[in-house]
C-alpha positions in Angstrom: -0.1 0.0 0.4 1.3 3.4 -0.8 -1.1 5.3 0.6 -2.4 5.5 4.2 -5.8 4.5 4.4 -7.1 7.9 5.1 -6.3 11.7 5.4 -6.4 13.9 8.6 -9.6 15.7 8.6 -11.3 12.6 7.2 -14.3 11.3 9.3 -14.3 7.6 10.4 -17.0 6.9 7.6 -14.4 7.8 4.8 -11.4 6.3 5.9 -10.9 3.0 3.5 -11.1 -0.2 4.9 -9.7 -2.1 6.5 -7.5 0.0 8.6 -6.3 0.1 12.2 -7.4 2.7 14.4 -6.9 4.0 17.6 -8.9 5.5 19.5 -6.6 8.7 20.7 -8.9 9.5 24.0 -8.6 6.2 25.0 -5.3 5.7 23.9 -3.7 8.4 25.9 -6.1 7.7 29.0 -4.0 4.6 28.8 -0.5 6.1 28.1 -0.9 8.5 31.2 -2.6 6.3 33.0 0.8 3.4 33.5 3.2 6.9 33.3 1.5 8.0 36.7 1.0 4.3 38.5 5.2 3.8 37.5 6.1 7.4 38.8 4.3 6.9 42.2 6.1 3.2 42.9 10.2 4.1 42.0 9.8 1.2 39.4 10.2 2.5 35.5 8.3 1.8 32.9 10.6 0.5 29.4 7.2 -0.3 27.3 7.6 -3.1 25.0 8.0 -2.0 21.5 6.5 -5.7 20.4 3.0 -4.6 20.8 3.3 -1.1 18.5 6.0 -1.8 16.7 6.5 2.6 15.6 8.6 4.6 16.8 5.9 7.5 16.5 3.9 5.3 19.7 7.3 5.3 21.5 8.4 8.3 21.6 5.2 9.1 23.2 5.3 6.6 25.8 9.1 8.3 26.4 7.3 11.8 26.5 5.5 10.3 29.3 8.2 9.7 31.0 8.7 5.5 30.0 13.2 5.6 30.3 13.7 3.0 27.1 12.1 0.6 24.9 12.4 -3.3 24.7 12.3 -5.0 21.9 12.7 -8.3 20.3 14.6 -8.0 17.7 17.5 -6.5 15.9 15.4 -5.3 13.0 13.1 -3.6 15.2 15.7 -1.7 17.1 16.8 -0.5 14.4 14.1 0.6 12.7 13.7 2.7 16.4 17.1 3.8 16.8 17.9 5.4 13.3 14.0 7.3 14.6 15.7 8.3 17.1 14.8 6.5 20.6 18.0 5.9 21.7 17.7 3.5 24.9 16.9 0.1 23.8 16.7 -3.2 25.2 16.7 -6.2 23.2 14.8 -8.7 25.7 15.6 -11.8 23.7 18.7 -14.0 22.7 20.5 -13.0 19.5 22.6 -15.6 17.6 24.4 -14.8 14.3 27.5 -13.1 13.3 25.3 -10.8 11.1 22.5 -9.8 13.4 25.6 -9.2 16.5 27.6 -6.8 13.7 23.5 -4.8 13.2 23.3 -4.9 17.4 26.6 -3.7 17.7 26.9 -0.9 15.1 23.4 0.9 16.9 25.7 0.7 19.9 27.7 3.5 18.4 24.5 6.2 19.1 22.2 4.4 21.6 22.7 2.3 24.7 21.8 -1.1 23.8 21.6 -3.8 26.1 21.1 -7.7 24.9 20.1 -10.8 27.3 21.8 -13.6 27.3 21.3 -17.4 28.5 24.2 -19.0 27.2 28.7 -19.0 26.9 28.7 -19.0 23.6 26.0 -15.6 23.1 28.2 -14.5 25.5 31.5 -14.2 24.0 30.0 -14.1 20.2 28.5 -10.7 21.2 31.2 -9.7 23.1 33.5 -10.8 19.9 30.7 -8.5 18.1 31.4 -5.4 20.3 35.3 -5.2 20.2 34.8 -5.1 16.4 33.2 -2.1 16.7 34.7 -0.8 19.4 31.7 -0.2 21.1 29.7 -1.7 24.8 26.6 -4.0 25.3 24.9 -3.9 28.4 24.4 -7.7 29.4 21.9 -9.1 30.7 20.7 -12.6 32.7 17.5 -14.0 31.5 16.4 -16.8 34.1 13.8 -19.1 33.3 10.6 -17.5 35.9 8.9 -20.7 34.6 7.6 -20.1 31.1 10.0 -23.0 30.0 11.5 -21.6 26.7 14.2 -19.1 27.4 16.2 -18.3 30.3 19.2 -20.3 32.5 18.5 -21.4 35.5 18.1 -18.7 38.5 20.8 -19.3 41.1 24.3 -19.9 40.8 23.8 -20.7 37.4 23.0 -17.3 36.6 25.4 -16.0 38.5 28.5 -18.3 36.9 27.1 -16.4 33.9 26.5 -13.0 34.5 30.4 -13.3 36.0 31.3 -14.6 32.3 29.4 -11.1 30.9 30.8 -8.6 33.5 35.1 -10.2 32.2 33.6 -10.6 28.3 35.4 -7.3 26.4 33.0 -4.9 24.8 30.1 -6.0 27.5 29.4 -4.8 31.1 26.8 -7.1 33.3 23.8 -4.7 33.9 21.2 -7.2 35.6 18.8 -9.3 35.6 15.9 -10.7 32.7 13.1 -11.9 34.9 9.7 -12.2 32.7 6.9 -14.6 32.8 4.7 -14.1 29.9 3.1 -17.4 30.6 1.7 -15.0 33.6 0.1 -12.1 32.0 -3.3 -14.0 30.3 -3.5 -16.6 33.3 -7.2 -16.2 33.9 -7.4 -15.9 37.7 -5.7 -13.1 39.8 -4.4 -15.8 42.5 -3.5 -17.8 39.2 -1.1 -14.5 38.5 -0.3 -13.7 41.6 1.1 -17.3 42.3 2.9 -17.6 39.5 5.1 -13.7 39.7 5.2 -15.0 43.0 7.9 -17.7 42.3 9.1 -15.3 39.3 9.9 -12.9 42.3 11.9 -16.2 44.0 13.5 -16.9 41.5 15.0 -13.6 41.0 15.8 -13.1 45.2 17.7 -16.6 44.5 19.6 -14.8 41.6 20.3 -11.6 43.7 21.9 -14.1 46.7 24.3 -16.1 44.5 25.1 -12.8 42.5 26.2 -10.9 46.1 28.2 -14.7 46.8 30.6 -13.6 43.5 30.6 -10.3 44.3 28.6 -8.8 41.3 25.1 -6.9 41.6 21.9 -6.1 39.1 21.5 -2.2 38.6 18.4 -3.5 36.9 15.6 -6.5 37.0 13.6 -6.1 34.5 10.9 -8.0 33.4 6.5 -7.9 33.9 3.7 -7.1 31.6 0.3 -5.8 31.4 -1.1 -8.4 33.0 0.7 -8.5 36.2 2.7 -5.4 35.9 1.5 -4.0 39.8 3.0 -7.7 41.2 6.5 -6.7 39.5 6.4 -3.3 40.7 4.6 -3.7 44.4 7.7 -6.6 45.1 10.4 -4.9 46.0 12.5 -6.4 43.5 11.3 -5.5 40.4 13.1 -1.8 38.9 11.5 -2.2 35.3 7.9 -3.0 33.7 8.3 -4.5 30.1 4.3 -3.5 29.4 2.8 -2.8 26.2 0.0 -3.8 25.3 -1.3 -1.9 27.8 -1.3 1.3 25.7 -3.9 -0.7 23.4 -5.7 -3.8 24.9 -7.2 -6.7 23.0 -9.8 -9.5 23.0 -7.3 -11.4 25.2 -7.1 -9.5 28.1 -10.3 -8.3 28.7 -11.1 -12.0 29.0 -8.7 -12.4 32.1 -9.9 -11.6 35.9 -9.7 -9.2 38.9 -9.2 -9.6 42.5 -12.5 -9.0 42.3 -13.2 -12.0 39.4 -14.4 -9.1 37.6 -13.4 -8.3 33.6 -9.4 -7.0 33.5 -10.2 -2.9 33.3 -6.7 -2.0 33.6 -6.9 0.2 30.9 -9.1 0.7 28.1 -9.6 -0.7 24.6 -7.9 2.0 22.2 -6.6 -0.7 19.1 -9.2 -1.9 16.6 -9.8 -2.6 12.9 -12.0 -0.5 11.3 -14.0 -3.2 8.4 -17.2 -2.4 6.0 -20.0 -5.3 5.6 -19.1 -6.0 2.1 -22.3 -8.8 2.2 -25.7 -8.5 3.8 -27.4 -11.5 1.4 -27.1 -14.2 3.8 -30.0 -14.5 6.4 -28.6 -14.4 9.5 -25.1 -13.2 9.0 -23.5 -10.5 7.7 -19.6 -10.4 6.2 -16.7 -8.2 7.0 -14.0 -7.2 4.9 -11.6 -7.6 7.1 -10.1 -10.6 7.7 -7.3 -13.0 8.7 -5.0 -10.7 6.6 -6.3 -7.5 8.4 -6.4 -9.5 12.3 -4.0 -12.2 13.7 -6.8 -15.2 14.8 -3.9 -17.6 17.1 -6.0 -16.1 19.8 -9.6 -16.8 18.6 -11.4 -14.0 16.5 -12.0 -10.3 17.3 -15.0 -9.0 18.9 -17.4 -6.6 17.7 -17.0 -3.2 19.3 -20.3 -1.5 20.4 -22.1 -4.9 18.9 -24.7 -6.5 21.1 -26.1 -9.3 19.3 -23.1 -9.4 16.6 -20.4 -11.9 17.1 -17.6 -13.1 14.4 -18.2 -16.5 13.6 -15.5 -17.9 11.2 -12.0 -16.2 9.6 -10.9 -16.2 6.0 -8.3 -14.3 4.7 -10.6 -11.1 2.8 -13.3 -11.5 4.9 -15.4 -12.1 8.6 -18.0 -13.6 9.1 -20.6 -12.0 11.7 -23.4 -13.9 12.9 -26.7 -11.4 13.9 -28.3 -12.9 16.6 -32.2 -13.0 16.6 -33.5 -9.2 18.1 -30.1 -7.8 17.2 -29.6 -4.6 15.5 -28.6 -5.8 11.6 -25.7 -4.3 10.0 -26.3 -3.1 6.9 -24.2 -2.8 3.2 -21.7 -0.3 3.4 -21.9 0.0 6.8 -19.0 0.1 8.7 -17.8 -1.7 12.2 -15.3 -1.9 14.7 -13.4 -5.1 16.2 -11.3 -5.5 18.1 -8.5 -7.9 17.6 -8.3 -11.0 19.7 -4.2 -10.1 19.8 -3.2 -7.2 19.0 0.4 -7.4 18.6 0.6 -9.6 15.1 -2.6 -7.8 14.6 -0.7 -4.8 14.3 2.1 -6.1 12.3 -0.3 -6.9 9.5 -0.6 -2.9 8.9 1.5 -0.1 7.6 -0.5 2.8 9.6 -1.9 3.2 12.8 -5.1 6.3 12.0 -5.1 8.2 15.1 -9.2 9.4 15.7 -10.4 11.9 17.9 -14.2 12.1 18.6 -14.6 11.3 14.6 -12.1 12.4 13.1 -8.8 11.4 12.0 -6.7 13.7 13.9 -2.5 11.8 13.3 -1.0 8.6 11.4 1.9 7.0 12.7 4.1 5.3 10.5 4.2 1.6 11.8 8.4 1.4 10.8 9.2 -1.8 12.6 6.3 -3.8 11.0 8.5 -7.0 8.8 11.1 -6.5 11.2 12.1 -10.6 12.1 15.3 -10.6 12.4 
């Protein structure tokens, strides 16, 4: 697509579809709420750009007080740094000479951090940093219970930290302790239990570090589903929440401490779609399908559409069932869909269309879209 789906000043009805919409009022309230919270706790926010993949959004988060950004891929780091975001932590392991060279190159103009869970990664990153004449901040990633990446907490993690601290071109900075599997556990009690375990693993590792004369300046982790738990632990120093700015159906399905729907933040991200067929007896078809939103966490939800539900998805079509007594959308009518999972949905689009009170006010580039390497 050469041009954005809308122009500044256009009405919602004039936006070409499918389009990725941000309700600016809700988005700004989300950003402000998180900023006020972290300011009250003394922890810092390092918002995760794997969600928004946009230097425009990153700058808005940092203008509100975030100390930097997290990314998962070197390409995401390149997009942010080249746009002027100068404090980036790669919350992932990076393997490959070319990738490490690219990352080290960025360290000429930005503060770059990188996670490790194997000595071979440390040696390779050290070589890349020395060749470029730069310094990279190193974090030991511990397995907090995700059973994905991360070295075992305690002595093994401390030994890897020792190797980072001794490596040329690297500085040991701290511990990456993100528990992604806990973010979407359905009850508050389940999330509290898992994060309590993660906090215990962090404390074990801090004790092991002290025994060998090392100190972690940063303990970084947390997400939108558990950020208060890490912030109030007395252990974590940084929060890596990303989805809080937008929200999605997956987060809407978890519960708060009182068993109610999670309502820490508002839905601000939508897919705008046009009803393209009304031929079905009990359904209509929208022009947004799996090329417009991710379906791995289930179908999108029709926003403010009582009695309307997306029941099947194909590449270019979303079938919306109309229950008995519900208002049936008309041909050409626009509907807003809440994506099931915001991160991969955003990666399908080139632009955010920022709408305030029914009018297009801003258009932001998704400049790290497709940055999978």
